[in-house]
N, C-alpha and C positions, 0 to 999 in steps of 0.2 A: 151825476150823483143820484142815487136812488131816493125816491120820495116815500118809499114804504118798504117794509120787509118783504123779501121774496123767499118762498119756501118750496122745497122739493116735494115730491109725492108723499113722502113719509112725514112731512111737517117740519123738517129741519130747515133752519134758516140758511140759505145759500148766498144771500145778499141782504145785508142789514140796512135799514133806513139810514140815510146819511152817508152811506159808503161811496167812496170815489171808485169808479169802476176802471180797472186796468183790463188787459186782454183776458187774463184768467177769470177775473170776476165777471166780465161780460159773458164769457162762455158759460159759466155756471148759472148765471141768471137766465140766459137765453134758452138753456136746456130745461129749465124748470117748467112745470105744467101750468103756465099762466096764459090767459087770453089777452091780458093787457098789463103792461108794465109802465109805470110813470117815472121819468127821469128828469133831472134839471141840469142844464148846462151852466157851468160856472164860467163866467167871462173874466177876462183880465180886470183886476181891480175889485172883483167880488170876493167876499170872504166866506168860507165854509162856516157853518154854524158853530162847530167846535172851536175854530180859531177866533171867531168873533166873541164867543162866550169867554174864552180864555183871556182875551184882551180886556174885556169888561171886568172880569174878576181881578186881574192884575191892577187895573185902574182903580178899583174900589178899595183895595187894601191899603193900609197905612203901616207905620212902624209897629212891629210886634205881631204881624199877621203874615200868612203865606197861603198860596193856592195849592191845595192838595187834591189831585185827582179829579177825573171827569166820570160821572156815572149817570146815564139816563138823561142827558141834557142838563145836568147840574154840576157846578164846580163847587167843591167844598172849600170854604175859607176857615182856616184854623189859626189859633193863637200860637205864636212861637215861644211864648213865655207866659208865666202866670201873671195875672193882673188885668188891667183894662185893655180892651181891644180898640184901636183907633181905626176908624173907617174914613178914608180920604175922599168923601163925597159930601157935597152940600145938600143933596137930596137923595133919599133912598128910594129906589124904584124896584118893585117886585112885580114882574110880569108873569108870574106863575099863578094863574087863577084857580088851579086845581089843588086842593089840600093834599099834603101839608104845604102851607105857604113857605116860600123860600126865605123870607126875612121875618123872624119872630117879632111879633108886635105890629107888623105892617098888615093892615087889613086890605082885602081886595078892593074895597070901595074908597080907600084913602085917595084924596085928590088934593095933595098939598097939606094934609093934616100934619100939624106939628107933633112930632114924637121926640121927646127929650130935646126940644128946641131945633129939630131938623125937619124940614118938609119931607113927608113920606108920600109916595105914590104907589097905589096898588094897581093890579091889572085892569080893573074897571075904570079907575081914575085915568090911567093912561089911554085906555080904549076910547074914552069920551073925547079926549083931544085928538086922537087918531081919526075918529069919525068926523069931527069938525073940519080937520085938515082935508080929509078925503072929499067931503061935500064941497068945500071951497075950491079944491082943485078941479073937480068935475064941473062946477059952475063956470070956471074959467074956460074949460075945454069946450063948453057949449056956446061960449061967446064967439069963438073963432075956430073954424074947422082946420086950420093949418097950424095950430098951436101944439107944441110939444113941451112938456114940463120935465126937467131933469131933477135928480134928487136934491140938488142945492136949491132950486127954485121952490120945490115943495117944502123943504125945510124952512126957507124964508117965509113962505106962506103960513106955515104952522106957527112960526115964532111970532108972527104979527097978530095971531088970534088972541 
């Protein structure tokens, strides 16, 4: 998977960021005038960002809502009928710190701030927990040089904070 756009000599994108490379795509990218190309190997069990985002969007909607389209890393949630929109989440999280914010009314600094009775978490609020979990994991790694932490162990570590 490409980690950045790759352009040809005329500036046309021949490989878009996030693209999964097949033989034709790899050929197009490798013939582009780049000194360095960054790719990411997706392992079994890993999700591409599009699929992960689509799953999150589907999990967040409730009755009367639908997921419509993906553009620039965002999935649009729309009402399927007039009236109130039900979001099936106990906490709203907006991890997009670059305006415009993805959830109207959720601020980047929200860290469990109650919004209409629902805890809301903005990008910086989430980032604070991420950094605490990161520091705790690194501290454990320095305690033993043979320790390997998997995703579940890091999750448990973060949940305990």
